[in-house]
C-alpha positions as CSV (number, residue, x, y, z in Angstrom):
1,M,11.4,5.7,52.2
2,N,10.8,6.5,48.6
3,G,7.4,7.2,47.1
4,D,6.9,3.8,45.5
5,G,7.7,2.2,48.9
6,S,5.4,4.5,50.7
7,L,2.4,3.5,48.4
8,I,3.2,-0.1,49.0
9,F,3.5,0.3,52.8
10,L,0.0,2.3,52.6
11,D,-1.4,-0.6,50.7
12,T,-0.1,-3.2,53.4
13,M,-1.4,-1.2,56.1
14,R,-4.8,-0.9,54.6
15,A,-4.8,-4.7,53.8
16,Q,-4.2,-5.3,57.4
17,G,-7.2,-3.0,58.4
18,I,-4.8,-0.2,59.8
19,V,-6.1,3.1,58.8
20,P,-3.3,5.8,58.6
21,N,-3.8,8.9,60.7
22,K,-3.1,12.5,59.5
23,I,0.5,12.4,60.6
24,S,1.2,9.1,58.7
25,L,-0.6,10.3,55.7
26,K,1.4,13.6,55.7
27,N,4.6,11.4,55.6
28,F,3.2,9.2,52.7
29,I,2.3,12.6,50.8
30,N,5.7,14.0,51.5
31,A,7.5,10.9,50.2
32,C,5.3,10.6,47.0
33,A,5.7,14.2,46.4
34,R,9.5,13.7,45.9
35,L,8.7,11.4,43.0
36,G,6.7,14.1,41.3
37,A,4.5,11.3,39.7
38,M,1.1,12.7,39.2
39,Y,-0.6,9.4,39.2
40,K,0.8,8.4,42.5
41,I,-0.2,11.7,43.9
42,R,-3.8,11.2,42.8
43,L,-4.0,7.9,44.4
44,I,-3.0,9.5,47.8
45,H,-5.4,12.3,47.4
46,D,-8.2,9.9,46.2
47,F,-7.5,7.8,49.5
48,V,-7.6,10.9,51.8
49,C,-11.1,11.8,50.1
50,C,-12.4,8.1,50.3
51,M,-11.5,8.1,54.0
52,N,-13.3,11.4,54.6
53,F,-10.2,13.0,56.1
54,L,-10.8,16.7,56.9
55,L,-8.4,18.7,54.8
56,D,-7.1,20.5,57.8
57,V,-3.9,22.5,57.9
58,I,-1.8,19.5,58.1
59,L,-3.3,17.4,55.3
60,G,-4.4,20.3,53.1
61,T,-0.9,21.9,53.2
62,A,0.8,18.6,52.5
63,I,-1.3,17.9,49.5
64,I,-0.9,21.5,48.3
65,D,2.9,21.1,48.5
66,M,2.5,17.7,46.8
67,Y,0.6,19.1,43.9
68,T,3.1,22.1,43.7
69,K,5.9,19.6,43.0
70,C,3.9,18.3,40.1
71,E,2.8,21.8,38.8
72,S,-1.0,21.1,39.0
73,A,-2.4,24.6,39.6
74,D,-6.0,23.5,39.2
75,S,-5.7,20.9,42.0
76,I,-3.9,23.3,44.2
77,R,-6.5,26.1,44.0
78,E,-9.2,23.5,44.6
79,I,-7.6,22.1,47.7
80,F,-6.9,25.7,49.0
81,A,-10.5,26.8,48.6
82,T,-11.8,23.6,50.4
83,M,-9.6,24.0,53.5
84,R,-11.6,25.7,56.3
85,E,-8.5,26.7,58.3
86,K,-5.2,28.0,56.9
87,N,-2.1,29.1,58.6
88,L,1.3,30.7,57.5
89,T,2.5,27.5,56.3
90,T,-0.4,26.9,54.1
91,W,-0.1,30.5,52.6
92,S,3.6,29.8,52.0
93,A,2.8,26.7,50.1
94,M,0.4,28.7,48.1
95,I,3.0,31.4,47.4
96,R,5.5,28.6,46.3
97,S,3.0,27.2,43.9
98,T,2.6,30.4,41.9
């Protein structure tokens, strides 16, 4: 599924009252990151924030990777700073962002 299709699918899920879990959000994030379109990435990030999802290793690392593909250093540092838990994958994503 491409990034555009992912956002449409996410909107359809939300319209039907289905809240995606962290794994489905990670998949949406990865699909949208392939587009490299900052406005779509902001939509996904805003959704994660509005739903009060904890930026754990799974979501936080996916969002860092997403912003890396769009070269948004400020957003990357902000996400990394707010993550309580980080693992090797998170640190690797940060290294790729530099």
